[in-house]
C-alpha positions as CSV (number, residue, x, y, z in Angstrom):
1,M,-157.2,-8.9,-280.1
2,K,-156.4,-6.1,-277.7
3,K,-152.8,-5.3,-277.0
4,I,-152.1,-5.4,-273.2
5,L,-149.0,-3.9,-271.5
6,K,-147.8,-6.4,-268.9
7,V,-146.4,-4.6,-265.8
8,K,-144.8,-7.5,-264.0
9,T,-142.4,-5.3,-262.0
10,V,-142.1,-1.7,-260.9
11,H,-139.3,-1.3,-263.4
12,D,-141.7,-2.3,-266.3
13,Y,-144.0,0.6,-265.5
14,N,-141.1,3.0,-264.9
15,A,-139.6,2.1,-268.3
16,Y,-143.0,2.5,-270.0
17,V,-143.6,6.1,-268.7
18,G,-139.9,7.1,-268.7
19,A,-139.4,7.3,-264.9
20,K,-136.1,6.6,-263.2
21,D,-135.8,3.5,-261.0
22,L,-134.8,4.5,-257.5
23,H,-135.6,1.1,-256.0
24,P,-136.4,-2.2,-257.7
25,Q,-139.6,-2.8,-255.8
26,I,-141.2,0.5,-255.1
27,S,-141.5,3.7,-257.1
28,V,-142.9,7.2,-256.7
29,I,-143.7,8.8,-260.1
30,N,-144.2,12.5,-260.7
31,Y,-145.9,12.5,-264.1
32,D,-145.4,16.3,-264.4
33,T,-141.7,15.7,-265.0
34,L,-142.1,13.0,-267.6
35,P,-142.8,13.1,-271.4
36,P,-146.2,12.3,-272.8
37,I,-147.1,8.6,-273.0
38,R,-149.4,6.4,-275.1
39,H,-152.6,5.0,-273.8
40,S,-152.4,1.3,-272.8
41,L,-154.5,-1.4,-271.4
42,T,-152.3,-2.6,-268.6
43,L,-152.2,-5.9,-266.7
44,F,-150.7,-5.1,-263.3
45,S,-148.7,-7.5,-261.1
46,V,-148.0,-4.7,-258.7
47,Y,-150.0,-2.5,-256.4
48,G,-150.6,1.0,-257.8
49,L,-152.0,4.2,-256.5
50,F,-152.6,6.9,-259.1
51,L,-153.4,10.3,-257.8
52,R,-154.5,12.0,-261.0
53,D,-154.6,15.8,-261.6
54,D,-156.3,15.4,-265.0
55,S,-159.5,14.0,-266.4
56,L,-158.4,13.1,-269.9
57,E,-159.4,9.4,-269.9
58,D,-163.2,9.4,-270.1
59,N,-163.2,5.7,-271.2
60,L,-160.8,4.4,-268.6
61,G,-161.3,0.6,-268.3
62,Y,-161.1,-1.3,-265.1
63,G,-161.7,-5.0,-265.4
64,K,-164.7,-5.5,-267.6
65,R,-166.3,-2.2,-266.8
66,R,-165.7,1.5,-267.3
67,Y,-164.2,3.5,-264.4
68,H,-165.3,7.0,-263.6
69,Y,-162.9,9.6,-262.2
70,D,-162.6,13.3,-262.0
71,K,-159.7,15.6,-261.7
72,G,-158.0,15.0,-258.4
73,S,-159.2,11.4,-257.9
74,L,-157.3,8.5,-256.6
75,I,-157.3,5.3,-258.7
76,C,-156.1,2.1,-257.0
77,V,-155.1,-1.2,-258.7
78,S,-153.8,-4.5,-257.3
79,P,-152.0,-7.5,-258.8
80,G,-154.0,-9.3,-261.4
81,Q,-156.1,-6.3,-262.4
82,V,-156.4,-4.8,-265.9
83,G,-157.0,-1.1,-266.4
84,G,-156.4,1.7,-268.8
85,V,-157.5,2.7,-272.2
86,E,-156.8,0.8,-275.4
87,D,-153.8,2.2,-277.3
88,N,-155.0,4.4,-280.2
89,G,-151.6,5.5,-281.2
90,E,-151.9,9.0,-279.7
91,V,-149.8,10.3,-276.8
92,F,-151.1,12.4,-273.9
93,R,-149.6,14.1,-270.9
94,V,-150.5,12.6,-267.6
95,K,-150.7,15.0,-264.6
96,G,-150.3,13.8,-261.0
97,R,-148.4,11.2,-259.0
98,A,-148.3,7.5,-258.8
99,L,-147.0,5.0,-256.2
100,L,-146.2,1.5,-257.4
101,I,-145.3,-1.3,-255.0
102,D,-144.2,-4.9,-255.8
103,P,-146.1,-7.3,-253.5
104,E,-142.7,-8.9,-252.6
105,Y,-141.6,-5.6,-251.0
106,L,-144.4,-6.1,-248.4
107,N,-143.4,-9.6,-247.5
108,D,-142.6,-10.2,-243.9
109,S,-144.2,-6.8,-243.0
110,F,-147.3,-5.8,-241.0
111,L,-149.0,-4.9,-244.3
112,A,-148.6,-8.2,-246.3
113,P,-151.5,-10.1,-244.7
114,R,-153.7,-7.0,-244.6
115,M,-153.6,-5.9,-248.3
116,T,-156.8,-7.8,-249.1
117,Q,-158.6,-5.8,-246.4
118,F,-158.3,-2.5,-248.3
119,G,-161.4,-2.4,-250.4
120,Y,-160.2,0.4,-252.6
121,F,-158.0,-2.2,-254.4
122,A,-161.0,-4.3,-255.4
123,Y,-162.6,-4.6,-258.8
124,E,-166.0,-4.1,-257.1
125,V,-165.2,-0.4,-256.8
126,N,-166.1,1.3,-260.1
127,E,-165.5,4.9,-259.2
128,A,-162.2,6.5,-258.2
129,L,-161.9,7.8,-254.7
130,G,-162.7,11.5,-254.6
131,L,-160.5,13.2,-252.0
132,Q,-161.1,16.3,-249.9
133,P,-158.3,18.9,-250.0
134,G,-157.0,18.0,-246.6
135,E,-157.0,14.2,-247.4
136,R,-155.2,14.9,-250.6
137,K,-152.6,17.0,-248.8
138,V,-152.0,14.1,-246.3
139,L,-151.6,11.6,-249.1
140,L,-149.3,13.8,-251.1
141,N,-147.1,14.4,-248.0
142,L,-146.9,10.7,-247.3
143,I,-146.0,10.0,-250.9
144,A,-143.4,12.8,-250.8
145,L,-141.8,11.3,-247.7
146,I,-141.6,7.9,-249.4
147,D,-140.0,9.5,-252.5
148,N,-137.5,11.4,-250.4
149,E,-136.5,8.2,-248.5
150,L,-136.1,6.4,-251.8
151,M,-133.8,9.2,-253.1
152,T,-131.6,9.0,-250.0
153,E,-128.2,7.6,-251.1
154,D,-127.1,6.3,-247.7
155,S,-130.5,4.9,-246.6
156,G,-129.3,2.7,-243.7
157,P,-130.6,-0.6,-242.5
158,Y,-134.1,0.7,-241.4
159,Q,-135.1,2.3,-244.7
160,K,-137.6,-0.4,-245.5
161,D,-139.1,-0.3,-242.0
162,F,-139.6,3.4,-242.4
163,V,-141.1,3.1,-245.8
164,I,-143.4,0.3,-244.6
165,S,-144.6,2.6,-241.8
166,L,-145.3,5.4,-244.3
167,L,-147.2,2.9,-246.5
168,T,-149.2,1.7,-243.5
169,A,-150.2,5.3,-242.6
170,L,-151.2,5.9,-246.2
171,F,-153.3,2.8,-246.6
172,F,-155.0,3.2,-243.3
173,T,-155.7,6.9,-244.0
174,L,-157.4,5.7,-247.2
175,S,-159.3,3.0,-245.5
176,T,-161.0,5.5,-243.1
177,R,-162.5,7.1,-246.2
178,L,-164.6,4.1,-247.1
């Protein structure tokens, strides 16, 4: 029987990869600053965008199929999906960024009822989204703005609204690609 890592919360994934929690429901991860991790098949209960700067996982599973991606690709997962590579005991260094969002964070927002419209979160997609350099730069800038906002100690009452607006820009930027 395959061992599956259950990521029920953003914290669960942060703890697995060694990232610091800045917010309980949303996280930006810079893998370049983290120690190597073990492979895992992962059951996600959160949304995840993984902007990978490596191509180490040739056998990346996504649902019941293999998932193809190249260096610089964007991999997207949604709650209820399983992805990853079965743990073989080895560790590897991940390169790139990730953005994880608890679905509850989106409650009562413009995005909540629209998340199912973004096809790049669907199992039917079996290839990662290849990004042009300009698109990649836009996504990295939006992710950096989210990260910066999460690191702000005195965020104020409109932090969530601002982050939701950045997420909206990010998701709709991606949707224009498909």
